[in-house]
NUTOR-403213 format. One record per residue (C-alpha): residue number from 1; residue in three letters; x negated, y negated, z negated. Coordinates in nm, 2 decimals. Example, Ala and Ser with C-alpha at 12.3 -4.5 7.8 and 13.67 -1.06 7.14 Angstrom:
BEGIN
   pos   code       c1       c2       c3
     1    ALA    -1.23     0.45    -0.78
     2    SER    -1.37     0.11    -0.71
end
This chain:
BEGIN
   pos   code       c1       c2       c3
     1    MET    -2.93    -0.10     0.13
     2    LYS    -2.76     0.18     0.36
     3    ILE    -2.45     0.08     0.55
     4    VAL    -2.18     0.28     0.74
     5    VAL    -1.92     0.16     1.00
     6    THR    -1.63     0.29     1.09
     7    GLY    -1.28     0.14     1.28
     8    THR    -1.43     0.14     1.55
     9    ARG    -1.43     0.38     1.88
    10    GLY    -1.80     0.36     1.90
    11    ILE    -2.07     0.20     2.10
    12    PRO    -2.22     0.17     2.31
    13    ASN    -2.04     0.09     2.65
    14    ILE    -1.67     0.15     2.53
    15    LEU    -1.40    -0.09     2.63
    16    GLY    -1.26    -0.25     2.33
    17    GLY    -1.33    -0.59     2.15
    18    VAL    -1.41    -0.41     1.79
    19    GLU    -1.64    -0.23     1.97
    20    THR    -1.78    -0.50     2.19
    21    HIS    -1.82    -0.67     1.81
    22    CYS    -2.03    -0.40     1.72
    23    GLU    -2.24    -0.32     1.98
    24    GLU    -2.36    -0.66     1.97
    25    LEU    -2.42    -0.75     1.58
    26    PHE    -2.48    -0.42     1.43
    27    PRO    -2.83    -0.33     1.59
    28    ARG    -2.92    -0.74     1.52
    29    ILE    -2.83    -0.64     1.14
    30    ALA    -3.07    -0.30     1.18
    31    GLU    -3.33    -0.54     1.27
    32    LYS    -3.33    -0.72     0.95
    33    GLY    -3.44    -0.36     0.76
    34    TYR    -3.04    -0.24     0.66
    35    THR    -3.01     0.07     0.75
    36    ILE    -2.71     0.14     0.96
    37    VAL    -2.47     0.48     1.11
    38    LEU    -2.20     0.39     1.30
    39    ILE    -1.96     0.64     1.31
    40    ARG    -1.81     0.72     1.64
    41    ARG    -1.48     0.88     1.78
    42    THR    -1.61     1.19     1.98
    43    ASN    -1.33     1.16     2.24
    44    TYR    -1.48     0.83     2.34
    45    ILE    -1.87     0.96     2.39
    46    GLN    -1.98     1.00     2.76
    47    ASP    -2.35     1.02     2.62
    48    GLN    -2.57     1.27     2.40
    49    LEU    -2.74     0.96     2.19
    50    SER    -2.79     0.94     1.86
    51    ILE    -2.92     0.60     1.81
    52    TYR    -2.92     0.29     1.98
    53    LYS    -3.12     0.00     1.95
    54    ASN    -3.23     0.14     1.57
    55    VAL    -2.82     0.19     1.48
    56    ARG    -2.80     0.55     1.41
    57    LEU    -2.45     0.72     1.55
    58    PHE    -2.27     1.00     1.40
    59    ASP    -2.00     1.13     1.57
    60    LEU    -1.67     1.24     1.42
    61    GLN    -1.37     1.39     1.63
    62    ALA    -1.01     1.26     1.59
    63    PRO    -0.68     1.31     1.70
    64    LYS    -0.61     1.25     2.06
    65    LYS    -0.31     1.09     1.97
    66    LYS    -0.29     0.71     1.94
    67    ALA    -0.08     0.67     1.69
    68    PHE    -0.31     0.84     1.44
    69    GLU    -0.60     0.84     1.60
    70    ALA    -0.75     0.56     1.34
    71    ILE    -0.70     0.60     1.06
    72    ILE    -0.76     1.01     1.03
    73    HIS    -1.10     0.96     1.20
    74    THR    -1.14     0.70     0.91
    75    LEU    -1.01     0.90     0.69
    76    LYS    -1.25     1.12     0.75
    77    ALA    -1.55     0.86     0.80
    78    VAL    -1.52     0.76     0.45
    79    TRP    -1.53     1.15     0.29
    80    ILE    -1.86     1.15     0.61
    81    ALA    -1.98     0.83     0.39
    82    LYS    -1.98     0.93     0.07
    83    PHE    -2.08     1.25     0.00
    84    LYS    -2.29     1.31     0.33
    85    LEU    -2.47     1.02     0.44
    86    HIS    -2.45     0.90     0.06
    87    ALA    -2.39     0.49     0.20
    88    ASP    -2.41     0.24    -0.01
    89    LEU    -2.12     0.04     0.15
    90    ILE    -1.85     0.08     0.42
    91    HIS    -1.76    -0.16     0.67
    92    ILE    -1.41    -0.13     0.82
    93    HIS    -1.30    -0.28     1.11
    94    ALA    -0.96    -0.33     1.19
    95    VAL    -0.62    -0.31     0.99
    96    GLY    -0.49     0.03     1.10
    97    PRO    -0.83     0.17     0.95
    98    ALA    -0.84    -0.05     0.62
    99    LEU    -0.56     0.16     0.55
   100    ALA    -0.83     0.39     0.45
   101    ILE    -0.97     0.15     0.16
   102    PRO    -0.83     0.24    -0.14
   103    PHE    -0.91     0.58    -0.07
   104    ALA    -1.27     0.43    -0.03
   105    ARG    -1.26     0.28    -0.33
   106    LEU    -1.14     0.56    -0.51
   107    LEU    -1.43     0.73    -0.40
   108    GLY    -1.63     0.46    -0.55
   109    LEU    -1.78     0.30    -0.24
   110    LYS    -1.80    -0.09    -0.16
   111    VAL    -1.61    -0.18     0.11
   112    VAL    -1.64    -0.45     0.36
   113    PHE    -1.28    -0.51     0.55
   114    THR    -1.32    -0.71     0.91
   115    HIS    -1.01    -0.84     1.00
   116    HIS    -1.02    -0.87     1.40
   117    GLY    -0.66    -0.98     1.41
   118    PRO    -0.29    -0.88     1.32
   119    ASP    -0.26    -0.52     1.51
   120    TYR     0.07    -0.51     1.41
   121    ASP     0.19    -0.78     1.69
   122    ARG     0.09    -0.56     1.95
   123    ASP     0.34    -0.50     2.17
   124    LYS     0.26    -0.13     2.19
   125    TRP     0.35     0.00     1.87
   126    GLY     0.71     0.11     1.75
   127    LYS     0.82     0.01     1.41
   128    PHE     0.63     0.26     1.21
   129    ALA     0.28     0.19     1.30
   130    LYS     0.39    -0.15     1.31
   131    ILE     0.49    -0.11     0.90
   132    ALA     0.16     0.08     0.86
   133    LEU    -0.08    -0.13     1.02
   134    ARG     0.06    -0.45     0.83
   135    LEU     0.01    -0.22     0.53
   136    GLY    -0.34    -0.17     0.61
   137    GLU    -0.36    -0.56     0.63
   138    GLY    -0.21    -0.57     0.30
   139    PHE    -0.46    -0.32     0.14
   140    GLY    -0.75    -0.43     0.32
   141    VAL    -0.68    -0.75     0.17
   142    LYS    -0.65    -0.68    -0.21
   143    TYR    -0.89    -0.37    -0.21
   144    ALA    -1.21    -0.52    -0.01
   145    ASN    -1.48    -0.60    -0.22
   146    GLU    -1.54    -0.85     0.11
   147    VAL    -1.29    -0.95     0.35
   148    ILE    -1.43    -1.11     0.69
   149    VAL    -1.21    -1.30     0.95
   150    ILE    -1.35    -1.36     1.29
   151    SER    -1.09    -1.69     1.33
   152    LYS    -0.94    -1.96     1.14
   153    SER    -0.57    -1.89     1.22
   154    ILE    -0.67    -1.51     1.07
   155    ALA    -0.80    -1.70     0.75
   156    HIS    -0.48    -1.89     0.73
   157    SER    -0.26    -1.59     0.80
   158    LEU    -0.37    -1.44     0.48
   159    GLN    -0.35    -1.73     0.26
   160    HIS     0.01    -1.77     0.36
   161    LYS     0.10    -1.41     0.33
   162    TYR    -0.17    -1.29     0.04
   163    LYS    -0.26    -1.64    -0.11
   164    LYS    -0.62    -1.47    -0.04
   165    TYR    -0.85    -1.78    -0.03
   166    ASP    -1.19    -1.66    -0.04
   167    VAL    -1.22    -1.46     0.28
   168    ASN    -1.52    -1.53     0.53
   169    LEU    -1.49    -1.68     0.81
   170    ILE    -1.75    -1.52     1.12
   171    HIS    -1.61    -1.58     1.43
   172    ASN    -1.68    -1.36     1.70
   173    GLY    -1.98    -1.42     1.94
   174    VAL    -2.16    -1.38     2.24
   175    ALA    -2.44    -1.26     2.40
   176    LEU    -2.67    -1.52     2.64
   177    PRO    -2.55    -1.47     3.03
   178    THR    -2.72    -1.28     3.24
   179    PHE    -2.67    -1.45     3.62
   180    CYS    -2.65    -1.21     3.91
   181    THR    -2.76    -1.36     4.23
   182    ASP    -2.72    -1.03     4.42
   183    SER    -2.35    -1.01     4.54
   184    ASP    -2.40    -0.62     4.70
   185    TYR    -2.12    -0.55     4.41
   186    LEU    -1.90    -0.83     4.51
   187    LYS    -1.92    -0.63     4.87
   188    SER    -1.79    -0.30     4.78
   189    LEU    -1.52    -0.46     4.62
   190    ASN    -1.45    -0.68     4.94
   191    ILE    -1.46    -0.98     4.75
   192    ALA    -1.66    -1.29     4.79
   193    PRO    -1.86    -1.52     4.60
   194    GLU    -1.61    -1.82     4.43
   195    LYS    -1.28    -1.67     4.61
   196    TYR    -1.18    -1.45     4.39
   197    ILE    -0.96    -1.51     4.06
   198    PHE    -1.10    -1.31     3.77
   199    ALA    -0.96    -1.14     3.49
   200    MET    -1.02    -0.82     3.24
   201    GLY    -0.95    -0.63     2.90
   202    ARG    -0.74    -0.37     2.83
   203    PHE    -0.43    -0.26     3.03
   204    VAL    -0.18    -0.34     2.75
   205    PRO     0.17    -0.51     2.73
   206    GLU     0.02    -0.81     2.54
   207    LYS    -0.29    -0.90     2.79
   208    ASN     0.01    -1.01     3.01
   209    PHE    -0.16    -0.91     3.26
   210    HIS     0.15    -0.88     3.47
   211    HIS     0.22    -1.24     3.43
   212    LEU    -0.09    -1.32     3.62
   213    ILE    -0.03    -1.07     3.85
   214    HIS     0.37    -1.20     3.93
   215    ALA     0.19    -1.59     3.92
   216    PHE    -0.08    -1.49     4.14
   217    ALA     0.14    -1.38     4.42
   218    SER     0.35    -1.66     4.39
   219    LEU     0.13    -1.89     4.53
   220    LYS     0.22    -2.00     4.89
   221    ASN    -0.12    -2.03     5.00
   222    LYS    -0.41    -1.83     4.86
   223    GLN    -0.67    -1.98     5.08
   224    ASN    -0.83    -1.64     5.11
   225    TYR    -0.88    -1.61     4.74
   226    ARG    -0.87    -1.24     4.54
   227    LEU    -0.77    -1.16     4.19
   228    VAL    -0.98    -0.93     4.02
   229    LEU    -0.88    -0.74     3.75
   230    ALA    -1.15    -0.59     3.48
   231    GLY    -1.04    -0.28     3.28
   232    ASP    -0.85     0.01     3.21
   233    ALA    -0.61     0.18     2.99
   234    ASP    -0.70     0.37     2.65
   235    PHE    -0.38     0.54     2.69
   236    GLU    -0.24     0.60     3.04
   237    ASP     0.13     0.49     2.97
   238    ASN     0.40     0.37     3.14
   239    TYR     0.33    -0.03     3.12
   240    SER    -0.05     0.05     3.27
   241    ILE     0.07     0.31     3.57
   242    GLU     0.33     0.05     3.64
   243    LEU     0.10    -0.27     3.62
   244    LYS    -0.16    -0.03     3.84
   245    LYS     0.13     0.03     4.09
   246    LEU     0.19    -0.34     4.07
   247    ALA    -0.13    -0.45     4.14
   248    GLU    -0.13    -0.22     4.46
   249    GLU     0.13    -0.38     4.57
   250    ASN     0.03    -0.71     4.52
   251    ASP    -0.33    -0.65     4.69
   252    VAL    -0.52    -0.74     4.34
   253    VAL    -0.87    -0.55     4.29
   254    LEU    -0.87    -0.30     3.99
   255    THR    -1.28    -0.22     3.90
   256    GLY    -1.17     0.02     3.61
   257    PHE    -1.37    -0.05     3.30
   258    ILE    -1.71    -0.15     3.33
   259    LYS    -2.01    -0.29     3.16
   260    GLY    -2.37    -0.42     3.25
   261    SER    -2.47    -0.54     3.56
   262    LYS    -2.14    -0.50     3.72
   263    LEU    -2.00    -0.74     3.46
   264    GLN    -2.22    -0.94     3.48
   265    THR    -2.20    -1.00     3.89
   266    LEU    -1.82    -1.09     3.85
   267    LEU    -1.88    -1.34     3.58
   268    THR    -2.15    -1.50     3.77
   269    HIS    -1.96    -1.53     4.10
   270    ALA    -1.58    -1.61     3.99
   271    ARG    -1.41    -1.90     4.07
   272    ILE    -1.19    -1.90     3.75
   273    PHE    -1.15    -1.71     3.48
   274    VAL    -0.78    -1.67     3.31
   275    LEU    -0.67    -1.48     2.98
   276    PRO    -0.29    -1.46     2.96
   277    SER    -0.26    -1.26     2.64
   278    SER     0.04    -1.31     2.40
   279    HIS    -0.18    -1.18     2.12
   280    GLU    -0.58    -1.22     2.01
   281    GLY    -0.79    -1.22     1.77
   282    LEU    -1.08    -1.42     1.87
   283    PRO    -1.17    -1.31     2.24
   284    ILE    -1.46    -1.19     2.34
   285    SER    -1.39    -1.20     2.71
   286    LEU    -1.32    -1.56     2.68
   287    LEU    -1.61    -1.62     2.54
   288    GLU    -1.81    -1.47     2.77
   289    ALA    -1.61    -1.64     3.05
   290    LEU    -1.75    -1.97     2.90
   291    SER    -2.06    -1.87     2.84
   292    TYR    -2.10    -1.83     3.24
   293    ARG    -1.95    -2.18     3.23
   294    LEU    -1.66    -2.10     3.42
   295    PRO    -1.35    -2.30     3.45
   296    VAL    -1.06    -2.05     3.20
   297    ILE    -0.70    -2.08     3.25
   298    VAL    -0.57    -1.96     2.92
   299    SER    -0.28    -1.92     2.71
   300    ASP    -0.20    -2.15     2.43
   301    ILE    -0.23    -1.87     2.11
   302    PRO    -0.34    -1.98     1.80
   303    ALA    -0.63    -1.74     1.86
   304    ASN    -0.73    -1.94     2.24
   305    LYS    -0.63    -2.28     2.11
   306    GLU    -0.88    -2.25     1.85
   307    ILE    -1.14    -2.25     2.06
   308    GLY    -1.09    -2.64     2.12
   309    LEU    -1.10    -2.64     2.49
   310    ASN    -0.98    -2.90     2.70
   311    GLU    -0.57    -2.93     2.71
   312    THR    -0.58    -2.87     3.09
   313    ALA    -0.71    -2.52     3.03
   314    TYR    -0.40    -2.40     2.84
   315    PHE    -0.09    -2.32     2.99
   316    GLN     0.24    -2.17     2.78
   317    THR     0.26    -1.81     2.70
   318    GLY     0.44    -1.61     2.94
   319    ASN     0.57    -1.91     3.13
   320    GLU     0.43    -1.74     3.54
   321    THR     0.57    -2.09     3.69
   322    GLU     0.27    -2.30     3.47
   323    LEU     0.03    -2.05     3.54
   324    ALA     0.09    -2.06     3.88
   325    GLY     0.07    -2.39     3.93
   326    LYS    -0.27    -2.43     3.74
   327    LEU    -0.39    -2.16     3.96
   328    GLU    -0.30    -2.33     4.30
   329    LYS    -0.45    -2.71     4.13
   330    SER    -0.76    -2.50     4.00
   331    ILE    -0.82    -2.28     4.38
   332    THR    -0.79    -2.63     4.59
   333    ALA    -1.07    -2.82     4.37
   334    PRO    -1.44    -2.83     4.43
   335    PRO    -1.58    -2.53     4.26
   336    GLU    -1.77    -2.65     3.94
   337    LYS    -1.96    -2.49     3.65
   338    VAL    -1.85    -2.66     3.27
   339    GLN    -2.10    -2.63     3.04
   340    TYR    -1.94    -2.55     2.68
   341    ASN    -2.11    -2.57     2.36
   342    MET    -2.11    -2.21     2.24
   343    GLU    -2.39    -2.20     1.92
   344    LYS    -2.11    -2.08     1.68
   345    TYR    -2.08    -1.76     1.89
   346    ARG    -2.43    -1.67     1.86
   347    TRP    -2.50    -1.29     1.75
   348    GLU    -2.80    -1.37     1.55
   349    VAL    -2.59    -1.62     1.36
   350    ILE    -2.31    -1.42     1.28
   351    ALA    -2.55    -1.10     1.24
   352    GLU    -2.74    -1.35     0.94
   353    GLN    -2.40    -1.43     0.77
   354    THR    -2.27    -1.09     0.81
   355    ALA    -2.59    -0.96     0.63
   356    ALA    -2.49    -1.23     0.36
   357    VAL    -2.18    -1.07     0.30
   358    TYR    -2.35    -0.74     0.21
   359    GLU    -2.59    -0.91     0.00
   360    LYS    -2.32    -1.10    -0.20
   361    ILE    -2.17    -0.78    -0.30
   362    PHE    -2.50    -0.63    -0.48
   363    THR    -2.57    -0.94    -0.62
   364    ALA    -2.24    -1.02    -0.78
   365    PRO    -2.22    -1.04    -1.16
   366    ILE    -2.05    -0.71    -1.32
   367    PRO    -1.72    -0.78    -1.43
   368    LYS    -1.62    -0.81    -1.84
   369    THR    -1.38    -0.54    -1.94
end
């Protein structure tokens, strides 16, 4: 079975939750004997790869404009999937690219749609874009052969809005942690093991990193702790510019976009991980922090609450005073590691579940006319 994947910027080593999801998932599905072709957006590609861990890569240009990049690239990808790659099935990720699903069905393609979260709730989008994203969600729910959701909160939302009850709940996953004893990278950042608070993600308003910086800056006694933010913006805008300025003014360490050993080193040696977001699907960054047994402080949005952490780990979204109080309590307490149950977030399990969805489409009885 040949499966074409689109709706992602690409793999490997490209910033984003959907990108991390695809980088981990599809090599594991390819190992099961499926032919996987993942269509990448050329404006994010910095390599010359044609294959990555048995996943074929097909590079396709996309507009360098935030509002049109995803949908135009996906429409082109659908055409390529049908007439050049001769796909048996196309797997489309996220509600923006889902706008192309009716087109894919008109061309006779089988479609799986993975809903990674209500992107229309993101602060970065204007009124028109939010309408288009809601429309994409509706198209995905109505016209895809099968719908995958990564969290119960998304499943409940689709039940409420569309009376859609037959979705496939398949969580985001996390790879086994790679603990790094070497601390040379920490020295290059001028930070010490277990003497920094760590957060990571794209520099967009809904991540609320400005709240985290304000809360950290308000601490009367930082006890020589630093705040480290790993990430950057896809498209530099007023928010990302102001966030970097705010970080510089408050002596926050900015690493830029990192993966691999550098990220593993920061996760290994962090004192605590913080996720202050107002919007998430099921955050891979949080799952990664849990896999490294880090104490965490996270906003009380549904996606974070679904993970089922101790109530003391949550703070009211946007409440900088409460966040500051939890930060202060954490850095004054003795360092600790926490053992979390990560079984349902194993990528091997998720690959099995996703492959079962593909098989369900091709073994389903043909409807009577």
